[in-house]
Legacy VTK file of the C-alpha trace (Angstrom):
# vtk DataFile Version 3.0
C-alpha trace
ASCII
DATASET POLYDATA
POINTS 107 float
-8.088 -22.574 14.909
-10.235 -21.163 12.195
-11.543 -22.735 9.065
-10.631 -21.191 5.669
-14.114 -19.607 5.459
-13.903 -18.167 8.960
-10.457 -16.740 8.161
-11.764 -15.221 4.982
-14.717 -13.672 6.786
-12.461 -12.285 9.521
-10.018 -10.985 6.858
-12.868 -9.112 5.048
-14.456 -7.795 8.178
-11.262 -6.593 9.744
-8.923 -5.767 6.897
-10.673 -5.184 3.583
-13.587 -3.284 5.094
-11.167 -0.912 6.820
-8.203 -0.713 4.430
-9.225 -2.153 1.041
-7.924 -5.223 -0.665
-4.181 -5.599 -0.094
-1.983 -6.333 -3.084
0.025 -8.779 -1.118
-0.242 -10.952 1.982
2.690 -12.805 3.647
1.649 -16.026 5.303
3.444 -18.608 7.576
2.045 -21.455 5.492
-0.915 -22.001 7.945
-3.638 -24.204 6.626
-6.047 -21.270 6.327
-3.788 -19.600 3.706
-2.968 -22.517 1.555
-6.458 -24.001 1.255
-8.260 -24.143 -2.118
-10.921 -21.838 -0.886
-8.395 -19.088 0.172
-6.555 -19.541 -3.072
-9.706 -19.044 -5.054
-10.664 -15.980 -2.938
-7.304 -14.363 -3.486
-7.429 -14.967 -7.246
-11.012 -13.420 -7.242
-9.954 -10.202 -5.617
-6.520 -10.006 -7.305
-4.464 -10.470 -4.263
-1.181 -12.310 -4.157
-0.084 -14.469 -1.161
3.634 -14.928 -0.460
4.339 -18.014 1.651
7.322 -17.701 3.993
9.958 -20.430 3.950
8.830 -23.386 6.064
10.400 -23.497 9.543
11.902 -20.067 8.905
9.559 -17.583 10.618
12.120 -14.753 10.504
11.425 -14.553 6.760
8.418 -12.535 7.697
10.537 -9.790 9.259
8.189 -6.862 8.392
5.372 -8.407 10.334
7.632 -9.265 13.222
8.883 -5.711 13.347
5.307 -4.259 13.260
4.176 -6.637 16.024
7.117 -5.559 18.156
6.253 -1.826 17.574
2.652 -2.536 18.393
3.588 -4.206 21.656
5.899 -1.344 22.580
3.164 1.233 21.773
0.532 -0.696 23.877
2.958 -0.919 26.843
3.586 2.803 26.587
-0.078 3.729 26.289
-1.193 1.408 29.072
1.521 2.573 31.421
0.975 1.431 34.975
-2.241 -0.431 34.168
-1.205 -3.014 31.630
-4.511 -4.912 31.987
-6.202 -2.161 29.937
-3.969 -2.538 26.873
-6.865 -3.484 24.648
-8.555 -0.072 25.114
-5.578 1.457 23.302
-5.509 -1.048 20.341
-7.429 1.201 17.920
-5.252 4.253 18.743
-2.098 2.159 18.167
-3.500 0.800 14.955
-4.268 4.389 13.815
-0.748 5.525 14.706
0.963 2.611 12.918
-1.238 3.055 9.830
-0.469 6.734 9.503
3.267 6.612 10.290
5.648 6.627 7.306
7.315 3.224 7.039
11.087 3.557 6.544
11.348 0.526 4.247
8.509 1.533 1.923
8.396 5.307 2.405
4.645 5.134 2.592
2.086 5.172 5.492
LINES 1 108
107 0 1 2 3 4 5 6 7 8 9 10 11 12 13 14 15 16 17 18 19 20 21 22 23 24 25 26 27 28 29 30 31 32 33 34 35 36 37 38 39 40 41 42 43 44 45 46 47 48 49 50 51 52 53 54 55 56 57 58 59 60 61 62 63 64 65 66 67 68 69 70 71 72 73 74 75 76 77 78 79 80 81 82 83 84 85 86 87 88 89 90 91 92 93 94 95 96 97 98 99 100 101 102 103 104 105 106
């Protein structure tokens, strides 16, 4: 479990640095996303956080679908050597980020 500060640092290092500041983030109401620190950080960079309904994880369907697609891609890339799935993670990320999303019409 990460602190709010650690979560923010990971977020900047792995999301903002590569993709820019998102306009919106969907969270499962984890403590890292509802803390005062995270709230202030989001306000500072102009990002909105949408909290999913408590005890209703399927409300975050877009993330669930992306995770399922990612898992499928990694299984296909790794083939008969599933223990090396992590070596294909950046390729899968690139493919997902550059594919046109049916629901948004954007990549």
